[in-house]
N, C-alpha and C positions, 0 to 999 in steps of 0.2 A: 875740894872746893874745884865747883866747875867755871864754865868760860863759855858765853856767849858770843857769838858775832856781834861783832862791833860796828867794819866796817870793811871793806875789799879796795883797794889800792891799785892805780892805774897809772901806768908812764906815758905819757901822751906826746905825739909828735907835734897837737897843737892845745894845749890845755885850755885855754881860752876859748876853742870851740868847743872842745870837751865840757866844761862847766856848759856852757850855754844849751847843747845838746840837753844834759840832765835838767837844768833849771826849765828852759822852754815846754819839753817835752814831757819832761816825769816831776814837774812841780817841784823837784829839788831846790834845797835853798842854802846858801853861803852860809855856813857857821863859823869859820874859824879859818883865816889865812895863818900861813907860819911864814917866817922870815919874809915879812912884807916891803914889798920894794925892791928884792932883791934876788938876783937872776937864780938862785936856789927856793925862789915862792912854792911853797902849793897850798892848796884849799880842801877843805874836806866841805861837802856836800850833804845835807841830811833830808828825808821824807821820810818822819815818822820813828817806827825803831831804826831804819836805816842807814848807813852814814858809806859816802862812795869817796874817797881821798885821791886826787887827781895832779900827779907831779910832773912837770914838763922834762921828757926825754933828752937825753943828751945826744939820742941817735933819731934824729928825724928822717930817714933815710926807712929806720924799720917800719914795720907794718904789725899792727895787733891783732888779734886769732888767737885761735886753741891750737894748742900745743900738744904734744904727743904725749906727755907725762904733765900734771897742773894744770893750769885754766884750763876750762871748756867752752863756760858761759855763764852770765848773769844773769839770773830769772827777776824780775822783776811780777809781783801780783796786781792785776787789775778787776775794776767791778768789771769792764766788757770790754774783752778784747778785741769784738770786730768792730767796738766805737773808737777803742785807742789804733785798731789799723788804718782806721780813716783819717782818725788825726794825724798818723804818722803817714800816711800817703800823701794829704794835704800838705804838710810839713814838705814834701821831695823824697822821703826815707822810703825806699822799695824794699817791701817785706816777701815774707812767702806764705804761700795759704794756709789759712786758719786748718788747724787738726783738731776735729771732733774727739778727746778721747774718753767717751762718756762710757764706752764700755767697758773699761779701766775703772776709771771713776766718776760717778754719775754727775752733768753740768761740768765737766773737767774741760775747758779748751785749750789749746797752746798755739803760738806763732812765735817763728825767728825770723829776725832779721839781723844787718852786721850797724854798726853804731860806725859817727863817722872816719873812725879808725880800721875798723874790720872787726872790732871785738864784739862775738856773739852774743846774742841779747834774745831774752826769750820771756814772751811774756804769757801770762800764766793768771785763767780765772776759773774759779769753780774747783781749788785744794779741798780734800780731805786727809786725814790722819787716816793711814787701815787702825781701825782699833784692836787688832789681835794680828800682828804681821809676824810671819814666822820667825822664830827664835834663832838667835846666832848662832852656826854651828858648833 
């Protein structure tokens, strides 16, 4: 039996602000609320086949971001990286420069930025799997 990634979950300093970020800038939709109206309420957001689950952290002084082991970044595939970067910049989100990775994968472009809580997010355009990757050693 195989497994399919259904969602990634984040602990948030400000869960409502994170929900606004994903719904407003990336068209995620709220699809379920758990423990509605209680202090331990959390939500599931969906965009296509990808879900993001958001929990309110009990440590609001902590910051999100890359970990030495574990979470590194969340990648969101978009049709046009440069257009999405313009939208993010217009919304006040600072992004890194767009990187053209066309030498490795024709048409591949990426761009990184931090979400409001410091989690690293990657935008990706033009991904194609390698039809014949080297075998696992």
